[in-house]
C-alpha positions in Angstrom: 50.4 18.0 107.6 49.0 21.1 105.9 49.2 23.1 109.2 52.8 22.1 109.6 53.6 23.3 106.0 51.9 26.6 106.7 53.9 27.0 109.9 57.2 26.4 108.1 56.3 28.9 105.4 55.4 31.5 107.9 58.7 31.1 109.7 60.6 31.2 106.4 58.8 34.5 105.5 59.7 36.0 108.9 63.3 35.0 108.5 63.4 36.4 104.9 62.0 39.7 106.1 64.5 39.9 109.0 67.4 39.3 106.5 66.0 42.0 104.2 65.6 44.5 107.0 69.2 43.9 108.2 70.5 44.2 104.6 68.6 47.4 104.0 69.8 48.8 107.3 73.4 47.9 106.4 73.1 49.6 103.0 71.5 52.7 104.5 74.3 52.8 107.1 77.0 52.4 104.4 75.4 55.0 102.3 75.1 57.4 105.2 78.8 56.8 106.1 79.8 57.4 102.5 77.8 60.6 102.4 79.4 61.7 105.7 82.9 61.1 104.2 82.0 63.2 101.2 80.5 66.0 103.2 83.5 66.1 105.5 86.0 67.0 102.8 86.7 70.0 100.7 88.6 70.7 97.5 91.5 73.2 97.7 93.1 75.1 94.8 96.1 77.5 95.1 97.1 80.0 92.4 100.5 81.7 92.3 101.0 85.3 91.1 103.6 88.1 91.6 104.3 91.8 91.3 107.2 93.3 89.4 110.9 93.5 90.2 114.0 94.9 88.5 115.2 91.6 87.1 114.6 89.6 83.9 113.7 86.4 85.6 113.4 85.1 89.1 113.1 81.3 89.4 111.8 79.9 92.7 112.2 76.1 93.3 108.9 74.9 95.0 109.0 71.2 96.0 105.9 70.7 98.0 102.8 72.5 99.5 101.0 71.5 102.7 97.9 73.0 104.4 96.9 72.8 108.0 93.2 72.6 108.6 91.4 73.3 111.9 88.5 70.9 111.9 87.0 72.0 115.2 84.3 74.7 114.8 84.8 77.7 117.0 88.4 77.0 118.0 90.7 80.0 117.8 94.3 78.9 118.3 97.4 80.9 117.5 99.9 78.5 115.8 103.2 79.9 117.0 104.6 76.4 116.9 104.4 75.4 113.2 104.4 71.7 114.1 101.5 72.2 116.5 99.3 69.0 116.7 96.1 68.1 118.4 92.9 66.3 117.6 91.6 69.4 115.8 94.6 69.8 113.5 95.0 68.0 110.1 98.1 68.5 107.9 97.6 67.5 104.2 100.0 67.7 101.3 98.5 69.1 98.0 99.3 67.9 94.5 101.8 70.1 92.7 104.4 69.9 89.9 107.7 70.3 91.8 110.2 72.5 90.1 111.1 76.1 89.3 108.5 78.8 88.7 109.5 82.0 86.9 107.7 84.5 89.1 108.2 87.5 86.8 106.0 85.9 84.2 103.1 85.9 86.7 102.1 89.6 86.7 99.6 92.0 85.1 96.7 89.6 85.6 98.6 86.3 84.9 98.7 83.5 87.5 99.6 79.9 87.5 97.7 76.9 89.1 100.2 75.9 91.8 98.5 73.2 94.0 95.3 71.4 94.5 93.9 68.5 96.6 91.2 67.3 98.9 91.5 68.0 102.7 89.2 67.7 105.7 86.5 70.3 106.0 87.4 73.2 108.3 89.3 76.4 108.4 92.7 76.3 106.6 94.9 78.5 108.8 98.4 77.7 107.7 100.1 76.9 104.4 103.6 75.5 104.2 105.8 75.9 101.1 108.9 73.6 101.0 111.5 75.3 98.8 114.4 73.5 97.0 117.9 74.7 96.4 117.6 75.6 92.7 116.6 79.3 93.2 118.2 81.7 90.7 117.6 85.1 89.1 118.7 86.7 85.9 119.9 90.3 85.7 121.4 92.0 82.7 121.7 88.6 81.0 123.7 87.0 83.8 122.4 84.2 86.1 123.0 84.4 89.8 122.4 82.0 92.7 119.5 83.0 95.0 120.4 81.7 98.4 117.9 81.4 101.3 118.5 84.0 104.0 117.9 81.4 106.8 118.8 77.8 107.2 115.2 76.7 106.9 113.8 76.0 103.5 110.2 75.9 104.8 108.1 79.1 104.2 104.8 79.5 106.2 101.8 81.7 105.4 99.5 82.3 108.3 95.8 82.7 107.6 92.7 83.6 109.6 90.7 80.9 107.8 88.1 83.1 106.2 90.2 84.4 103.2 89.2 81.6 100.8 86.9 82.0 97.8 84.3 79.3 98.3 82.5 78.7 95.0 80.4 76.1 96.9 80.6 74.5 100.3 83.0 71.8 99.1 85.5 73.9 97.0 87.9 76.7 98.1 90.3 78.8 96.1 93.1 81.2 97.2 95.7 83.3 95.3 99.2 83.6 96.7 101.3 86.7 95.8 105.0 85.9 96.0 106.4 89.4 96.4 109.7 89.3 94.6 110.5 93.0 95.1 110.3 92.5 98.9 111.7 89.0 99.0 115.1 89.4 97.2 118.0 91.2 98.9 121.0 92.3 96.8 124.4 92.6 98.5 127.7 93.8 97.0 129.6 91.6 94.5 126.3 90.3 93.0 125.3 88.3 96.0 121.5 87.7 96.2 119.5 86.3 99.1 115.9 85.2 99.3 113.6 85.8 102.3 110.1 85.1 100.9 107.3 87.5 101.6 103.9 86.0 100.8 100.4 87.4 100.9 97.1 85.8 100.2 94.1 87.3 98.5 90.8 86.4 96.9 89.7 88.0 93.7 86.0 88.5 94.7 87.1 90.3 97.9 89.6 92.7 96.2 89.5 95.1 93.2 91.8 95.8 90.2 93.0 98.7 88.2 94.0 98.1 84.6 95.1 100.3 81.7 97.8 101.2 79.1 100.8 103.5 79.3 102.5 104.7 76.1 105.1 105.0 74.6 107.1 101.9 75.4 110.5 103.8 75.4 109.3 105.7 78.5 110.0 102.5 80.5 107.3 103.5 83.1 107.1 102.3 86.7 103.7 102.4 88.3 102.8 102.8 92.0 99.2 102.7 93.3 98.6 104.1 96.8 95.9 105.3 99.2 95.7 107.6 102.2 96.4 104.7 104.6 99.9 104.3 103.2 99.2 101.1 101.3 101.3 101.0 98.1 101.4 98.4 95.3 103.9 98.5 92.4 103.7 97.4 88.8 105.7 97.4 85.6 103.7 97.4 82.4 104.2 94.8 79.7 106.2 95.9 76.6 102.9 96.7 74.9 102.1 99.1 77.7 99.3 97.0 79.3 99.2 96.9 83.1 96.9 95.4 85.7 97.3 96.1 89.5 95.5 93.4 91.5 94.4 92.6 95.1 93.4 96.2 96.1 91.1 96.7 99.1 88.0 98.7 98.5 88.8 102.4 98.7 90.1 105.5 96.8 93.6 105.3 95.2 96.1 107.4 93.3 98.2 106.0 90.5 101.6 107.5 89.8 103.7 106.8 86.7 107.4 107.3 87.1 108.8 107.8 83.6 112.3 107.6 82.0 114.1 108.9 78.9 113.0 112.5 79.5 109.2 111.7 79.7 107.2 113.5 82.4 105.8 111.7 85.4 102.0 111.5 85.6 99.6 111.2 88.5 95.9 110.1 88.3 93.9 110.7 91.5 90.6 109.7 93.0 90.4 106.2 91.5 87.5 104.4 93.3 88.1 100.7 93.7 85.4 98.2 94.6 85.8 94.6 95.6 85.2 92.1 92.8 85.5 94.7 90.0 88.2 95.9 87.6 88.5 99.7 86.9 89.7 100.3 83.4 91.5 103.6 82.8 91.7 105.4 79.5 95.0 105.0 77.6 97.7 107.1 79.1 100.2 108.8 76.7 103.3 110.3 78.3 105.0 113.4 77.0 108.4 114.9 77.2 
């Protein structure tokens, strides 16, 4: 009888150990799967900024933002077809606040958080902006409709996939410059059309020039250019402050076109380095 009891106890112990082993394996598997899910995603944040234009306000109606991620390492496709699909491609809509954005408030170092979300890990090579119909601009106090130049309300920004600022392996940031000066076309009889020109940049990979131009009644207009023909424009704030962003490493000249009888001024040999801001001494214009 005692032997029989010992045999049953041994069998019970073996069964308990088997159940424990299966349970541990299941938990490990679930934990591994959960970790894999976490490691296979990345956070994405988009920021919107703009350069100057000769208007008081430019309101752009942005309804949605999607990104296309290439999840296959080493694949180098050209996405001529914007609706291209295969097993390597993942389209994901980001979270935004749909509505109008006054682009002319987003200059001289100011930007706005536009969109964010979590997408599969990989190279983000295409961004799709879906525009609404409520696009307008204000000039000399009057508001005008800003019509899209084409029938499509979708705007695409092609990327190589390596433009992003990755603060860590699971978080990416990118700045979008919506270039109003090159995007708005003015026709006779106050007709305005919109053909968006977008460029992407990362703060740590580009440099900036900032300074102050006085007096305010000179109404200065700034252009920054290099020997390669790259030119960026800026209009200082009413207090004279300006900040020109997204400049590639190199040597630049800064020209100030003045009004009201003030003389133009040129500052040469400004050395710009990625990730740094060059601060110029205060510039006072004279008649």
